[in-house]
C-alpha positions in Angstrom: 7.3 -96.8 -86.5 5.9 -94.0 -84.3 7.5 -95.2 -81.0 10.9 -95.8 -82.7 10.7 -92.3 -84.3 10.0 -90.8 -80.9 13.0 -92.7 -79.4 15.3 -91.4 -82.2 14.1 -87.8 -81.9 14.5 -87.9 -78.1 18.3 -88.2 -78.7 18.3 -84.8 -80.3 18.7 -82.0 -77.8 16.4 -79.1 -78.3 15.8 -75.7 -76.6 12.6 -75.2 -74.6 10.3 -72.3 -75.3 6.8 -71.1 -74.4 4.7 -69.8 -77.3 1.8 -67.4 -76.4 -1.0 -65.8 -78.3 -4.1 -63.9 -77.3 -7.6 -64.6 -78.5 -10.0 -62.0 -79.8 -11.0 -61.0 -76.2 -7.3 -60.5 -75.2 -7.1 -63.7 -73.1 -3.7 -65.2 -73.3 -3.1 -68.8 -74.4 0.1 -70.8 -74.6 2.0 -74.0 -74.8 5.5 -75.4 -74.4 7.3 -75.7 -77.8 10.5 -77.4 -78.4 10.1 -77.4 -82.2 11.4 -73.9 -82.7 14.2 -72.4 -84.8 15.3 -69.4 -86.8 14.5 -69.5 -90.6 15.9 -66.3 -92.1 17.9 -63.2 -91.2 16.4 -60.9 -93.9 13.6 -60.7 -93.0 14.1 -62.1 -89.5 11.9 -65.2 -89.5 11.4 -68.0 -86.9 9.2 -71.0 -86.9 7.3 -72.8 -84.2 5.3 -76.0 -84.6 2.0 -76.1 -82.8 0.3 -79.4 -82.2 -3.2 -79.6 -83.8 -4.3 -81.5 -80.7 -3.3 -78.6 -78.4 -6.3 -76.9 -76.8 -4.9 -73.5 -77.8 -4.3 -74.5 -81.5 -7.4 -72.7 -82.7 -6.1 -69.4 -81.2 -2.7 -69.9 -83.0 -4.6 -70.9 -86.2 -6.4 -67.5 -86.2 -4.0 -65.0 -84.7 -1.9 -62.5 -86.6 0.7 -62.3 -83.9 2.4 -64.5 -81.3 5.4 -64.4 -78.9 8.1 -66.9 -78.0 9.8 -66.9 -74.6 13.2 -68.8 -74.4 13.4 -70.5 -71.0 16.4 -70.7 -68.7 17.4 -73.7 -66.6 15.3 -72.8 -63.6 12.1 -72.7 -65.6 11.5 -76.4 -66.4 8.5 -76.4 -64.0 7.0 -73.6 -66.1 7.7 -75.7 -69.2 5.9 -78.7 -67.7 2.9 -76.5 -66.6 2.5 -75.2 -70.2 2.8 -78.7 -71.6 -0.1 -79.8 -69.4 -3.5 -79.5 -71.1 -5.4 -79.1 -67.8 -3.1 -76.7 -66.0 -4.0 -73.1 -65.1 -1.1 -71.9 -67.2 -1.0 -68.2 -66.5 -1.9 -68.6 -62.8 0.7 -67.4 -60.3 2.1 -64.5 -62.2 5.5 -64.2 -63.8 4.2 -62.8 -67.2 4.3 -59.4 -68.8 2.1 -57.9 -71.4 4.2 -56.1 -74.0 3.5 -52.7 -75.6 2.4 -54.8 -78.7 -0.1 -56.7 -76.6 1.7 -60.0 -76.5 2.2 -61.9 -73.3 5.8 -63.1 -72.5 7.5 -64.9 -69.6 8.8 -62.0 -67.4 12.2 -63.5 -66.6 12.9 -65.5 -69.8 16.4 -65.6 -71.3 15.0 -63.9 -74.3 11.7 -63.1 -76.0 10.6 -62.6 -79.6 7.4 -60.9 -80.7 6.2 -62.0 -84.1 3.6 -61.2 -86.7 2.4 -64.2 -88.7 4.3 -64.5 -92.0 2.8 -67.8 -93.0 1.2 -71.1 -91.9 1.9 -74.6 -93.3 0.4 -78.0 -92.7 2.9 -80.2 -91.0 1.1 -83.5 -90.4 -0.3 -83.4 -86.8 1.2 -79.9 -86.4 0.8 -76.5 -87.9 4.1 -74.8 -88.8 3.8 -71.2 -87.8 6.4 -68.9 -89.4 6.7 -65.5 -87.8 8.4 -62.3 -88.7 10.2 -60.9 -85.7 9.0 -57.4 -84.9 10.4 -57.1 -81.4 12.9 -58.9 -79.2 14.5 -58.7 -75.7 17.6 -60.3 -74.4 18.0 -60.8 -70.7 21.3 -61.2 -68.8 23.3 -64.2 -69.6 22.1 -67.5 -68.1 21.9 -71.2 -68.9 19.1 -72.3 -71.2 17.0 -75.3 -70.4 17.2 -78.1 -73.0 15.2 -81.2 -73.5 17.0 -84.5 -74.4 16.3 -88.2 -73.7 12.8 -87.2 -72.3 14.3 -85.0 -69.5 15.3 -81.4 -68.9 19.0 -80.5 -68.8 21.0 -77.3 -68.6 23.9 -76.1 -70.7 26.6 -73.9 -69.3 25.9 -70.2 -70.1 28.0 -68.5 -72.7 30.1 -65.6 -71.6 
């Protein structure tokens, strides 16, 4: 059942994001997340699903804030790096610390800064619901999507 479920879900295109949070010492942690969506406009809520097996899961389980960076088509290498448990994720630069203390991808298509609204058990994931308290929108560009176990790009909107 698990393999067939993975095959079925691979047919569903999804956007690619990087979720970040800082620990009590201010050290950033993050991972690639494709299970991300908006939940509500009033208040503005989003959800991100964090695998319980992720090495940074304990940070996301305790934090009161997190950020989401929506990646563009040229950032699939960054998505792969943040999906790798052993990678030095924040090495090489390309990140900004916001006025709220979150860490975001410097040239992402868009970023969202959130305070934790609620957490829910979701099997092997924690469903993290965040209230959006800050957002940036970069210039138009094509987002990276993940479908059939590979990255693809969509045409940018005008």
